C-alpha positions as CSV (number, residue, x, y, z in Angstrom):
1,M,-4.2,227.6,83.5
2,T,-4.1,227.0,87.3
3,K,-4.6,224.0,89.4
4,K,-8.2,223.8,90.4
5,H,-9.6,223.8,93.9
6,T,-10.1,220.5,95.7
7,M,-13.6,219.1,96.5
8,N,-15.0,217.2,99.4
9,R,-18.7,216.7,98.8
10,M,-21.2,214.3,100.3
11,I,-24.5,213.8,98.6
12,K,-27.5,212.2,100.2
13,F,-30.1,210.7,97.9
14,S,-33.7,210.5,99.0
15,A,-35.0,207.4,100.7
16,M,-36.9,206.4,97.6
17,A,-33.5,206.5,95.7
18,L,-31.9,204.3,98.4
19,T,-30.0,206.9,100.5
20,A,-26.4,207.3,99.3
21,G,-23.5,209.7,100.1
22,L,-20.8,210.4,97.6
23,A,-17.8,212.7,97.4
24,C,-15.1,213.7,94.9
25,F,-11.7,215.2,95.5
26,G,-8.8,215.9,93.2
27,T,-6.4,218.2,91.5
28,L,-8.2,219.0,88.3
29,K,-7.3,220.7,85.0
30,L,-10.7,221.0,83.6
31,N,-12.8,223.7,85.3
32,A,-16.5,223.5,85.8
33,Q,-16.7,227.2,85.1
34,A,-14.4,227.0,82.0
35,A,-16.3,227.8,78.8
36,P,-15.6,228.2,75.1
37,E,-14.9,231.6,73.7
38,V,-15.8,233.1,70.3
39,M,-12.5,233.8,68.7
40,P,-11.9,236.9,66.5
41,D,-12.6,234.9,63.3
42,G,-15.9,233.6,64.8
43,T,-14.6,230.1,65.7
44,I,-15.7,228.7,69.0
45,F,-12.7,227.5,71.0
46,D,-12.0,226.5,74.7
47,A,-8.3,226.8,75.5
48,D,-8.6,225.1,78.9
49,Y,-10.4,222.1,77.4
50,Y,-7.9,222.0,74.5
51,A,-4.9,222.0,76.7
52,A,-6.4,219.5,79.2
53,T,-7.4,217.0,76.6
54,N,-4.2,217.4,74.5
55,P,-1.3,217.3,77.1
56,D,1.2,216.8,74.2
57,V,0.2,220.1,72.8
58,A,0.2,221.9,76.1
59,A,3.7,220.6,76.8
60,N,4.9,222.5,73.7
61,Y,2.5,225.5,73.6
62,G,1.7,226.0,77.3
63,T,-1.7,227.4,78.2
64,D,-1.8,230.6,76.2
65,T,-5.1,230.8,74.4
66,A,-3.6,232.4,71.2
67,A,-0.9,229.8,70.9
68,L,-3.3,226.9,71.5
69,Y,-5.8,228.3,69.0
70,N,-3.1,228.8,66.5
71,H,-2.1,225.1,66.9
72,Y,-5.7,224.1,66.4
73,K,-6.1,226.1,63.2
74,L,-2.9,224.8,61.7
75,Y,-2.9,221.2,62.9
76,G,-5.4,220.3,65.5
77,Y,-8.6,220.2,63.4
78,K,-6.8,218.1,60.7
79,E,-5.8,215.6,63.5
80,G,-9.3,215.3,64.8
81,R,-8.7,217.3,68.0
82,L,-11.8,218.9,69.4
83,P,-12.0,222.7,70.0
84,F,-14.4,222.5,72.9
85,M,-16.2,219.9,75.0
86,G,-19.2,218.5,73.1
87,S,-18.2,219.8,69.7
88,N,-18.4,216.3,68.3
89,V,-22.0,215.6,69.3
90,K,-25.2,216.5,67.4
91,F,-27.3,219.1,69.1
92,D,-31.1,218.9,68.8
93,P,-32.7,222.2,70.0
94,V,-36.2,220.8,70.0
95,Y,-35.2,218.0,72.3
96,Y,-33.1,220.3,74.5
97,A,-35.9,222.9,74.9
98,S,-38.6,220.3,75.6
99,T,-36.4,218.3,78.0
100,Y,-35.2,221.3,80.1
101,P,-38.1,223.6,80.7
102,D,-35.9,225.9,82.9
103,V,-33.8,226.6,79.9
104,L,-36.8,227.0,77.6
105,A,-38.2,229.6,80.0
106,V,-35.1,231.7,79.5
107,Y,-34.1,231.1,75.9
108,G,-37.3,230.1,74.2
109,L,-37.0,228.2,71.0
110,D,-34.0,230.2,69.7
111,S,-31.8,227.3,68.4
112,V,-28.6,229.4,68.5
113,A,-29.2,230.5,72.0
114,L,-30.0,227.0,73.1
115,Y,-26.8,225.6,71.6
116,K,-24.7,228.3,73.3
117,H,-26.4,227.4,76.6
118,Y,-25.5,223.8,76.1
119,I,-21.8,224.3,75.2
120,M,-21.3,227.0,77.8
121,T,-23.3,225.6,80.7
122,G,-25.5,222.6,80.0
123,I,-22.8,220.1,79.2
124,F,-21.1,220.9,82.6
125,E,-24.4,220.4,84.3
126,G,-24.9,216.9,82.8
127,R,-27.6,217.9,80.4
128,F,-27.9,215.9,77.2
129,P,-27.8,217.4,73.7
130,N,-30.2,214.9,72.1
131,A,-32.3,211.9,72.8
132,D,-29.6,209.5,71.5
133,E,-27.1,210.7,74.0
134,A,-29.6,210.5,76.9
135,K,-30.4,206.9,75.9
136,K,-26.7,206.0,75.6
137,A,-26.1,207.2,79.2
138,A,-29.1,205.3,80.5
139,D,-28.1,202.2,78.6
140,A,-24.5,202.5,80.0
141,A,-25.8,202.8,83.5
142,K,-28.0,199.7,83.0
143,K,-25.3,197.7,81.4
144,A,-22.8,198.5,84.1
145,S,-25.2,197.6,86.8
146,Q,-26.0,194.3,85.1
147,Q,-22.3,193.5,84.6
148,S,-21.5,194.2,88.2
149,S,-24.2,191.8,89.4
150,G,-23.3,189.2,86.8
151,Q,-26.9,188.6,86.0
152,S,-30.4,190.0,86.3
153,S,-32.1,189.6,89.6
154,S,-34.4,186.7,90.3
155,G,-36.9,185.9,92.9
156,S,-38.7,188.6,94.9
157,G,-38.0,192.3,94.6
158,S,-37.3,194.5,91.6
159,S,-34.0,194.5,89.7
160,D,-33.4,198.1,90.7
161,E,-33.4,197.0,94.4
162,V,-30.6,194.4,94.1
163,I,-28.8,194.9,90.8
164,G,-25.3,196.4,90.7
165,L,-24.8,196.5,94.5
166,T,-21.4,197.9,95.4
167,T,-19.2,194.9,95.9
168,D,-15.5,193.9,95.6
169,D,-16.1,191.5,92.8
170,A,-14.2,191.9,89.5
171,A,-17.4,192.5,87.5
172,Y,-18.2,195.6,89.6
173,I,-14.6,197.0,89.2
174,N,-14.6,196.3,85.5
175,S,-18.0,198.0,85.1
176,V,-16.7,201.2,86.8
177,F,-13.6,201.1,84.7
178,S,-15.5,200.6,81.5
179,Y,-17.9,203.4,82.3
180,I,-15.1,205.8,82.8
181,N,-13.4,204.9,79.5
182,D,-16.6,204.8,77.5
183,S,-17.5,208.3,78.8
184,R,-14.0,209.6,77.7
185,E,-14.4,208.0,74.3
186,N,-17.9,209.4,73.7
187,Y,-16.6,212.9,74.4
188,G,-13.5,212.6,72.2
189,I,-10.8,212.5,74.9
190,L,-7.8,211.7,72.7
191,S,-5.7,210.3,75.6
192,K,-8.4,207.6,76.2
193,P,-8.3,204.9,77.4
194,L,-7.1,205.1,80.9
195,E,-5.0,202.1,82.1
196,L,-6.3,200.1,85.0
197,S,-3.2,199.9,87.2
198,P,-2.7,197.0,89.6
199,A,-0.4,199.3,91.7
200,L,-3.1,201.9,92.0
201,N,-5.7,199.2,92.7
202,A,-3.7,198.3,95.7
203,V,-3.6,202.0,96.8
204,A,-7.4,202.2,96.3
205,K,-7.8,199.2,98.5
206,V,-5.8,200.9,101.3
207,R,-8.0,204.0,100.9
208,L,-11.1,201.8,100.8
209,G,-10.3,200.5,104.3
210,E,-9.7,204.0,105.5
211,I,-12.9,205.6,104.2
212,K,-14.9,202.8,105.9
213,E,-13.6,204.2,109.2
214,D,-13.7,207.9,108.2
215,F,-15.5,208.9,105.0
216,S,-13.0,211.6,104.1
217,H,-10.1,212.4,101.8
218,I,-8.0,213.2,104.8
219,R,-6.3,210.1,106.3
220,A,-5.9,209.2,110.0
221,N,-2.3,210.7,109.8
222,H,-3.9,214.0,108.9
223,M,-2.4,213.9,105.3
224,N,-4.6,213.8,102.2
225,Y,-5.2,210.7,100.1
226,G,-2.2,211.6,97.8
227,S,0.1,210.4,100.6
228,A,-1.2,206.9,100.1
229,I,0.0,207.0,96.4
230,R,3.4,208.3,97.5
231,D,3.6,205.6,100.2
232,A,3.3,203.0,97.5
233,G,6.3,204.5,95.7
234,I,4.3,205.7,92.7
235,S,5.4,208.9,91.0
236,Y,2.9,211.2,89.3
237,T,2.2,214.8,88.2
238,Y,-1.5,215.0,88.6
239,E,-3.7,213.2,91.2
240,G,-7.4,212.7,91.8
241,E,-9.7,210.7,93.9
242,C,-13.4,209.9,93.9
243,I,-15.0,208.1,96.8
244,S,-18.6,207.0,97.2
245,H,-20.9,205.3,99.6
246,A,-23.8,204.3,97.3
247,N,-26.2,201.4,97.3
248,T,-25.8,200.7,93.6
249,L,-23.5,201.4,90.7
250,R,-26.5,203.1,89.0
251,D,-26.7,205.6,91.7
252,T,-23.0,206.4,91.4
253,I,-23.1,206.7,87.6
254,N,-26.1,209.0,87.7
255,Y,-24.3,211.2,90.3
256,W,-21.1,211.3,88.3
257,H,-22.8,212.3,85.1
258,G,-24.9,215.0,86.8
259,T,-22.2,216.6,88.9
260,P,-19.8,219.0,87.1
261,E,-16.8,218.2,89.3
262,E,-17.2,214.5,88.9
263,W,-17.8,214.7,85.1
264,N,-14.8,217.0,84.6
265,M,-12.6,214.5,86.4
266,L,-13.8,211.6,84.3
267,L,-13.0,213.6,81.1
268,D,-9.6,215.0,82.3
269,G,-7.1,214.3,79.6
270,N,-4.2,214.7,82.1
271,F,-5.0,211.4,83.8
272,K,-3.4,208.3,82.4
273,K,-4.1,205.6,85.0
274,V,-6.8,204.7,87.5
275,G,-7.0,202.3,90.4
276,I,-10.4,201.1,91.7
277,A,-11.5,199.3,94.8
278,A,-15.0,198.6,96.2
279,G,-16.7,196.7,99.0
280,D,-19.5,197.0,101.6
281,G,-21.2,199.8,99.7
282,Y,-18.0,201.9,99.4
283,C,-16.0,202.6,96.2
284,V,-12.7,204.4,95.6
285,A,-11.2,205.5,92.2
286,I,-7.7,206.9,92.3
287,F,-6.4,208.8,89.2
288,I,-2.9,209.8,88.3
289,G,-1.2,211.4,85.3
């Protein structure tokens, strides 16, 4: 399994969605193109996912598909380890087909084909396997936005216009942190939860000031964001950074869930700690493992 390419992406939401630009960058272990395979005995298994979400296993067995699958058959399934992303969620083919007409147009109502689409492609595109999962994601976004504002809006204007605005208050930071860990728990990442690191929070604050001047993962000294981690004397094996310039936390959450690169980073089992900083509409999340 190789280190994945870095990303530097800016997204602009429409004016009706309150224009926002976001980007994600990191050294990842989960690949948006990785997909489960049907093993010789008919079992569905994703070696990349298994290694990334079980670093203790990868440390002993490496990244060889046969070795990892052998571990899963002998020990992993008894220990509750997941063979592929999404294997622990209930799939509703009727919901999936009716919710995603583009998929329906290709696969029709064939429940097996629809499920294969979900585990091979759909989950990486941010599609939901059933109505309950879709509702949980919507509720999480709403809850996080409400927590970050401290209370529902009052006075003139709708709550969507003012709730969850990107700020430097503790409630906003805790909402981002909770969303990341809740997402990891929902998808069975055994290394969950991430630790919110004060040292990384300080690094994130440094990066926050820098991206306000230049919205980029490259610093003014022409080095990437990782140099800020090293400047702080923090040692690590894996690194990652998400930056955003979004009007509300809800916008950021919707983007993260719907973008494979972001979603894979949130679910990367190699990351152990995160630092978060936000203010003036900008947010930085720094991951290390």
